[in-house]
C-alpha positions in Angstrom: 15.4 0.6 71.4 16.9 -0.7 68.4 14.6 -1.6 65.7 14.2 -5.4 65.5 16.0 -7.1 62.3 14.2 -8.9 59.4 15.7 -11.5 58.0 15.0 -12.3 54.1 15.1 -16.1 53.7 15.2 -16.9 49.8 13.3 -19.2 48.7 14.9 -22.3 46.2 15.0 -21.7 42.6 11.6 -23.8 41.3 12.7 -24.7 38.3 10.3 -24.9 35.4 10.1 -27.9 33.1 10.6 -27.8 29.1 7.5 -29.3 28.7 5.5 -26.8 31.0 7.4 -23.8 29.5 7.0 -24.7 25.8 2.9 -24.8 27.1 3.3 -21.8 28.8 4.9 -20.3 25.2 2.1 -22.2 23.7 -0.4 -20.2 25.1 1.2 -16.7 24.8 1.9 -17.5 21.2 -2.4 -18.7 21.0 -2.6 -14.5 20.5 0.0 -13.5 18.6 0.0 -13.2 14.5 4.4 -14.5 13.3 3.6 -12.8 10.4 2.0 -9.5 11.4 5.3 -9.4 14.3 7.5 -9.9 11.8 6.3 -7.5 8.5 6.1 -5.5 11.5 9.6 -6.0 13.3 11.4 -5.8 9.9 9.3 -2.4 9.0 10.2 -0.9 12.0 14.3 -1.9 11.6 13.9 -0.5 7.8 12.9 2.7 9.1 15.5 3.2 12.0 17.6 5.6 10.1 14.6 8.2 10.2 13.7 8.0 13.7 17.6 7.8 15.7 17.8 11.5 13.0 14.6 12.5 14.7 16.6 11.0 18.7 20.0 13.0 18.2 19.2 16.0 16.7 21.9 18.6 15.7 20.5 21.8 16.3 21.7 24.6 18.6 18.9 26.2 19.2 17.5 23.8 21.7 14.3 23.5 21.1 12.3 20.1 21.0 11.7 19.2 17.2 8.2 19.6 15.8 7.7 15.7 12.8 5.0 16.1 10.4 3.8 12.3 12.8 3.2 14.9 16.2 1.8 17.7 14.7 -1.0 15.4 11.9 -4.8 16.9 11.6 -6.9 13.9 12.0 -9.9 14.0 9.6 -13.0 11.6 10.8 -13.9 10.2 7.4 -17.0 7.6 8.9 -18.9 11.4 8.8 -18.8 11.4 5.0 -20.0 7.8 3.5 -21.0 7.4 0.9 -20.1 10.8 -1.3 -16.5 12.0 -2.1 -15.4 14.9 0.2 -12.3 17.1 -0.2 -10.5 18.2 3.2 -11.8 21.9 3.8 -7.7 22.6 4.0 -5.5 20.7 2.2 -7.1 21.3 -1.0 -6.3 17.8 -3.4 -6.9 15.4 -0.8 -9.9 13.4 -1.7 -12.0 10.9 0.4 -14.9 8.6 -1.4 -15.5 6.3 1.8 -17.5 3.7 1.1 -17.1 4.4 -3.1 -17.0 0.2 -3.1 -19.9 -2.6 -2.6 -18.6 -5.9 -0.4 -20.2 -8.3 -3.3 -17.5 -5.4 -5.6 -15.0 -5.8 -3.0 -15.1 -9.8 -3.6 -15.1 -9.5 -7.2 -12.0 -7.9 -7.9 -10.4 -9.7 -5.7 -11.6 -13.2 -7.1 -9.8 -11.2 -10.5 -7.5 -10.4 -9.4 -6.9 -14.0 -8.2 -7.8 -14.8 -11.9 -5.5 -13.0 -12.8 -1.9 -13.6 -11.4 -2.9 -17.6 -11.8 -3.6 -18.4 -8.5 -1.7 -15.3 -6.5 1.9 -16.7 -8.6 4.7 -14.5 -7.8 7.2 -14.0 -9.7 10.7 -15.6 -9.4 9.7 -17.9 -6.7 7.8 -21.0 -7.0 9.5 -21.2 -10.7 7.7 -19.2 -12.4 10.4 -16.8 -14.6 10.9 -13.1 -14.2 9.2 -11.0 -16.8 12.0 -9.3 -19.3 11.8 -5.4 -18.9 11.2 -4.0 -22.1 14.0 -3.3 -25.2 15.4 0.4 -24.8 14.5 1.8 -26.1 11.6 0.5 -26.5 10.8 -1.0 -30.1 7.7 1.3 -32.1 6.0 -2.0 -32.9 4.5 -3.2 -30.2 4.7 -6.4 -28.1 1.4 -9.1 -27.9 -0.9 -7.5 -24.6 -1.1 -10.5 -21.7 -4.0 -12.5 -20.9 -1.5 -12.7 -17.4 0.2 -11.0 -15.5 2.3 -12.5 -11.3 2.9 -9.9 -8.7 6.3 -8.6 -8.4 8.1 -8.5 -5.0 9.1 -4.4 -4.5 10.2 -4.0 -1.2 9.3 -5.9 1.9 5.8 -8.3 2.1 4.7 -5.9 -1.0 3.8 -7.2 -4.9 2.8 -5.2 -7.6 0.9 -6.3 -10.9 0.2 -3.0 -13.9 -2.7 -2.8 -15.3 -3.4 -0.8 -19.0 -6.6 1.3 -19.2 -9.3 0.0 -20.5 -8.7 2.6 -23.3 -5.3 1.4 -23.1 -1.8 2.7 -22.8 -0.2 5.9 -24.2 1.5 4.6 -27.0 5.0 7.4 -26.0 3.8 7.4 -22.7 4.7 3.4 -22.6 8.1 3.9 -24.7 8.9 6.2 -22.5 8.8 7.1 -17.8 6.7 3.7 -18.4 10.2 2.0 -19.4 11.4 2.9 -16.4 8.8 2.2 -13.7 11.4 0.2 -10.9 7.3 -1.2 -9.3 8.0 -2.9 -12.4 10.7 -4.7 -13.0 10.9 -1.5 -16.2 8.6 -3.3 -18.5 7.2 -2.9 -22.1 3.8 -1.3 -20.5 1.8 -1.9 -24.1 2.5 -5.9 -23.1 0.5 -5.3 -20.1 -2.9 -6.9 -19.6 -5.9 -4.7 -20.7 -8.5 -3.5 -17.4 -10.3 -3.8 -20.7 -10.5 -7.4 -20.8 -11.2 -8.4 -18.0 -14.2 -10.2 -17.2 -16.5 -11.3 -15.2 -17.9 -9.3 -12.2 -14.4 -7.9 -11.0 -13.7 -6.7 -14.3 -17.1 -4.4 -14.2 -16.4 -3.3 -10.6 -12.6 -2.3 -12.0 -13.8 0.0 -15.2 -16.4 1.8 -12.5 -13.7 2.4 -10.9 -11.0 3.4 -13.5 -14.2 6.0 -14.2 -15.1 7.6 -10.5 -12.2 10.6 -10.3 -14.3 12.1 -13.8 -17.7 11.5 -11.4 -16.8 12.0 -8.5 -14.0 14.4 -8.3 -14.0 16.5 -11.7 -12.2 19.2 -10.2 -9.2 16.9 -8.4 -9.0 15.1 -12.2 -10.5 17.7 -14.5 -11.2 15.1 -17.3 -8.1 13.8 -17.3 -8.0 9.9 -18.4 -5.5 7.1 -16.9 -2.4 6.9 -17.6 -2.1 2.9 -16.1 -3.0 0.7 -13.1 -2.0 -0.5 -10.6 -2.7 -3.8 -8.7 -0.8 -4.2 -5.0 -0.7 -6.6 -2.1 0.2 -5.8 1.2 1.0 -8.7 3.7 -0.4 -7.8 7.1 2.1 -6.3 9.9 4.1 -4.2 7.0 3.9 -0.5 5.8 4.3 2.1 3.1 6.5 5.0 4.5 5.8 7.8 3.2 7.4 8.9 -0.5 6.5 11.5 -3.6 6.0 9.4 -6.3 8.2 10.9 -9.0 5.6 12.9 -11.1 6.5 11.8 -14.8 5.6 8.3 -14.1 3.0 8.9 -11.8 0.8 11.7 -12.8 -1.1 14.6 -11.4 -3.0 13.1 -9.0 -3.6 9.0 -7.8 -6.7 7.3 -6.6 -6.6 4.6 -4.4 -8.9 2.3 -3.4 -8.2 -1.1 -0.3 -10.8 -3.4 -1.9 -9.5 -7.1 1.0 -7.3 -6.8 4.4 -9.5 -4.2 6.5 -8.7 -0.4 7.4 -5.6 0.8 7.6 -4.4 4.8 8.2 -3.2 7.2 6.0 -0.8 10.3 6.3 -1.8 12.7 3.3 1.2 15.2 4.3 -0.8 17.0 7.1 -3.8 14.7 7.6 -4.0 11.4 8.8 -7.3 9.7 8.1 -8.6 5.7 8.4 -9.8 4.1 5.5 -11.8 0.4 5.4 -12.0 -1.7 2.9 -13.6 -0.6 -0.2 -13.1 3.3 0.3 -11.5 5.8 -2.2 -8.7 8.2 -1.9 -7.4 10.8 -3.7 -3.6 12.4 -3.7 -1.8 15.2 -5.3 1.6 13.6 -6.6 3.7 15.7 -4.4 2.7 15.1 -1.7 4.0 12.8 0.7 1.7 9.4 1.4 2.4 6.6 4.2 0.2 3.7 4.7 
């Protein structure tokens, strides 16, 4: 017996008025952060070359490659809150969850806003770009600036330099720091000094400057700070894996999160999550990504 035939009669396609489509799009975009989405897409597109290299391998062995991001050890730092700790296997990697109190973070945020004149950016809205230092820099130091605007460095990333509270080393300022592109190769002796920052934000930053010597003494071994670097990273943007130059970055770098919430960090073969108020220390030769 032949099976019954099933006829499907297509229904006329429904035309959605543009006003209804607009309302639907508005409901969708209500839950989407356009700034985050834009920055995320740009950062992904900028890293496509490495992704393509991972997808199309030339290894004749045919064995699947193992990438650092796939074999990272996850470090649970929540249980370490309130004290500095070194990773048990990767020496030189320190974490201090909750190193800064919420009040200290708020004070630092306010101090940075005053320092930058309300988050002014060099080269935008009539703000001039600060000139690079003479080559070679003169022996006579320039006047120390009381304020400094953000400098755009990469996508959705801005920088402001500071001298340490005790002042920057003259030879270091006239040498490696004069070639530091993240601050426009400016004369470091003209940067604002941490020792001149007032109010609670300055006090909190000076306490943060002294944190490595007191809480991570084995990591810094009494070395004085070379310089300080304020960074502003817009939501959705990321910092790719990199190794700072030894001549300019020093032997160890401490990073603290003062606002904006949490972020995942990978240092070498270890990944962990930092939140506002956390501080971590890394050796210069480790690859870091945020």
